[in-house]
C-alpha positions in Angstrom: -16.7 -20.4 -67.0 -18.0 -23.5 -68.5 -20.3 -26.3 -66.9 -18.9 -29.7 -66.8 -22.5 -30.8 -67.4 -25.7 -30.0 -69.2 -29.2 -29.5 -68.4 -29.6 -33.0 -70.4 -27.3 -34.6 -67.7 -29.3 -33.2 -64.9 -32.8 -34.0 -66.5 -31.4 -37.8 -66.6 -31.5 -37.8 -63.0 -34.9 -36.0 -62.4 -38.2 -37.5 -61.5 -39.9 -35.0 -63.5 -39.4 -33.3 -66.9 -37.9 -29.9 -66.4 -40.0 -26.7 -68.4 -38.2 -24.5 -70.7 -37.7 -21.9 -67.7 -36.2 -24.7 -65.2 -33.6 -25.8 -68.1 -32.5 -22.0 -68.3 -32.2 -22.0 -64.6 -30.5 -25.3 -64.6 -27.9 -24.0 -67.2 -27.0 -21.2 -65.1 -27.1 -23.3 -61.9 -24.5 -25.8 -63.6 -22.2 -22.9 -64.4 -22.4 -21.8 -60.4 -21.5 -25.0 -59.4 -18.8 -25.3 -62.0 -17.1 -22.2 -60.2 -17.9 -24.0 -56.7 -16.2 -27.0 -57.6 -13.0 -25.2 -59.3 -12.5 -23.3 -56.1 -12.8 -26.1 -53.8 -10.9 -29.0 -56.0 -9.5 -27.4 -59.4 -7.5 -30.5 -60.0 -10.5 -33.1 -59.8 -11.0 -35.3 -62.6 -13.4 -34.3 -65.2 -16.0 -37.3 -64.7 -15.9 -36.2 -61.2 -16.9 -32.7 -61.6 -19.4 -33.7 -64.1 -21.3 -36.0 -61.5 -20.6 -33.5 -58.7 -22.1 -30.8 -60.8 -25.3 -32.6 -61.4 -25.6 -33.9 -58.0 -25.2 -30.2 -56.6 -27.9 -29.2 -59.3 -30.7 -31.9 -58.5 -30.5 -30.9 -55.0 -31.1 -27.3 -55.4 -33.9 -27.9 -58.1 -35.4 -30.8 -56.4 -36.1 -34.6 -57.6 -39.9 -33.9 -58.0 -40.3 -36.5 -55.0 -40.8 -33.4 -52.8 -43.2 -31.3 -54.3 -45.2 -34.3 -54.9 -45.6 -35.0 -51.2 -46.0 -31.8 -49.8 -42.6 -32.4 -47.7 -40.4 -29.5 -48.5 -37.1 -30.5 -50.1 -34.0 -30.8 -47.5 -36.5 -31.5 -44.5 -35.0 -33.9 -42.0 -38.1 -34.0 -39.8 -41.7 -33.1 -40.2 -45.1 -32.8 -38.4 -48.8 -32.8 -39.5 -51.9 -32.1 -37.8 -55.6 -32.4 -38.3 -58.0 -29.9 -37.3 -55.8 -27.8 -35.9 -54.2 -26.8 -38.9 -50.4 -27.2 -37.5 -47.5 -28.3 -39.9 -44.0 -28.0 -38.8 -40.5 -29.3 -40.8 -37.1 -29.1 -39.8 -34.4 -28.6 -42.9 -31.4 -30.4 -42.4 -28.0 -28.9 -42.0 -26.1 -30.4 -44.9 -27.1 -27.2 -46.7 -30.0 -25.2 -47.1 -33.0 -25.9 -49.5 -32.4 -24.7 -52.9 -29.0 -23.9 -52.1 -25.9 -25.3 -54.3 -23.3 -27.0 -51.9 -20.5 -29.8 -52.0 -21.7 -32.6 -49.7 -19.5 -35.3 -48.0 -20.0 -37.4 -50.9 -19.3 -35.0 -53.4 -16.0 -33.9 -51.4 -14.9 -37.6 -51.7 -15.8 -37.8 -55.4 -13.6 -34.9 -55.8 -10.7 -36.5 -54.2 -11.0 -33.8 -51.2 -12.1 -36.3 -48.6 -13.8 -35.1 -45.5 -10.8 -33.7 -43.5 -10.9 -30.4 -42.1 -7.9 -28.6 -41.8 -6.3 -24.9 -41.5 -3.2 -23.0 -41.8 -1.5 -20.3 -39.9 1.0 -17.9 -41.3 2.9 -18.5 -38.3 3.4 -22.1 -38.9 6.5 -21.1 -41.5 8.1 -18.9 -38.6 8.1 -22.0 -36.1 9.5 -24.3 -38.9 12.2 -21.7 -39.8 13.3 -21.5 -36.2 13.8 -24.9 -35.7 17.0 -26.8 -36.3 
């Protein structure tokens, strides 16, 4: 499976310079992202697939801001204390930290919208029975 973006495309969106090891991981994540995108929206435009691939990998790798401030990537709430040595973080539900996932905006870029649907094999039987 060919990736829709390159490590250089992702590097242009990061706040830090990737090491050689990070660039290798990035390339692998881009290939994984391509599989996920093709499973969800195979007919999406190529430029949308590139942007979404980069967005997915940046989320998984982090943009560098979380590590600099001590806040875990994906944290939506946090707490720190002083001499009691307490620290607490809540990770968002949009996807786990370091995980590749399609967010709501990604789905819209791919032309999927945000609708949730289902299909039942019995639907076809009901349609055939109606006059």
